[in-house]
C-alpha positions in Angstrom: -43.2 -80.6 -36.8 -40.4 -78.6 -35.4 -41.3 -76.0 -32.8 -39.3 -72.7 -32.6 -39.9 -72.2 -28.9 -41.2 -73.8 -25.7 -44.1 -71.3 -25.9 -45.0 -72.5 -29.4 -44.9 -76.1 -28.3 -47.1 -75.6 -25.3 -49.5 -73.4 -27.2 -50.1 -76.1 -29.8 -50.3 -78.7 -27.0 -53.3 -76.8 -25.4 -55.2 -76.7 -28.7 -57.9 -79.2 -29.6 -55.6 -80.8 -32.1 -52.8 -81.2 -29.6 -49.3 -82.5 -30.6 -48.7 -85.7 -32.6 -47.3 -88.5 -30.4 -48.3 -86.7 -27.1 -50.7 -88.8 -25.1 -51.4 -86.6 -22.1 -52.9 -83.2 -21.9 -52.7 -80.3 -19.4 -54.6 -81.2 -16.3 -54.5 -85.0 -16.8 -54.0 -87.0 -13.7 -51.2 -89.5 -14.0 -49.1 -91.9 -11.9 -45.4 -92.5 -12.5 -44.9 -96.3 -12.8 -41.1 -96.3 -13.7 -38.0 -94.3 -13.1 -36.8 -92.1 -10.2 -40.2 -90.8 -9.3 -42.0 -94.3 -9.3 -45.2 -94.2 -7.3 -45.7 -90.4 -7.5 -49.1 -89.3 -8.7 -50.3 -85.9 -9.7 -51.5 -83.5 -12.4 -49.7 -82.7 -15.6 -48.9 -79.0 -15.7 -46.4 -78.7 -18.6 -45.1 -80.4 -21.7 -41.3 -79.9 -21.4 -40.1 -81.7 -24.5 -41.2 -84.0 -27.3 -37.9 -85.4 -28.6 -36.9 -88.3 -28.3 -40.2 -88.8 -26.4 -42.6 -86.4 -24.6 -41.4 -85.3 -21.1 -44.0 -83.8 -18.7 -43.9 -81.8 -15.6 -46.2 -83.2 -12.9 -47.4 -81.3 -9.9 -47.8 -83.5 -6.8 -50.4 -83.0 -4.1 -47.6 -81.8 -1.8 -47.0 -78.8 -4.2 -43.7 -80.2 -5.4 -43.2 -81.2 -9.0 -41.4 -84.0 -10.9 -40.6 -84.6 -14.5 -41.3 -87.9 -16.2 -41.2 -89.4 -19.7 -44.4 -90.5 -21.4 -43.2 -94.1 -21.3 -43.0 -93.9 -17.4 -46.6 -92.8 -16.9 -50.0 -94.4 -16.6 -53.4 -93.3 -15.7 -53.9 -93.4 -11.9 -55.9 -96.1 -10.1 -59.1 -95.3 -8.4 -60.9 -92.0 -8.0 -59.0 -88.8 -8.4 -60.7 -87.4 -5.3 -62.1 -84.5 -7.1 -65.8 -83.6 -6.6 -68.0 -81.6 -8.8 -69.6 -78.7 -7.0 -72.7 -77.3 -8.7 -73.0 -73.6 -7.9 -76.0 -71.4 -8.9 -75.5 -68.8 -11.6 -74.8 -65.5 -9.7 -77.0 -63.6 -12.1 -80.1 -65.6 -11.5 -82.5 -65.5 -8.5 -82.2 -68.5 -6.1 -85.9 -69.1 -5.9 -88.1 -67.6 -8.7 -91.3 -68.3 -6.7 -90.3 -66.3 -3.6 
């Protein structure tokens, strides 16, 4: 499918259907295994292009960003370091028996 604009491409990319041939989604954690940014790891924040292959913008933990082709990426090794924090619903009482 041909996209008329970058906005149209990224809008389709963020839907449940995604974009054909695009393996990674917004927020996926990846590691660059080839190319000029080899060894960098971070979070995908944009899909820049899809032709001839998907190109992503990756935000690094330092706040900088790099671009990499889909063929240069892999899922990172180990734990992402993220922790799930369960917070109480602000509209419900903390202790119903108090």
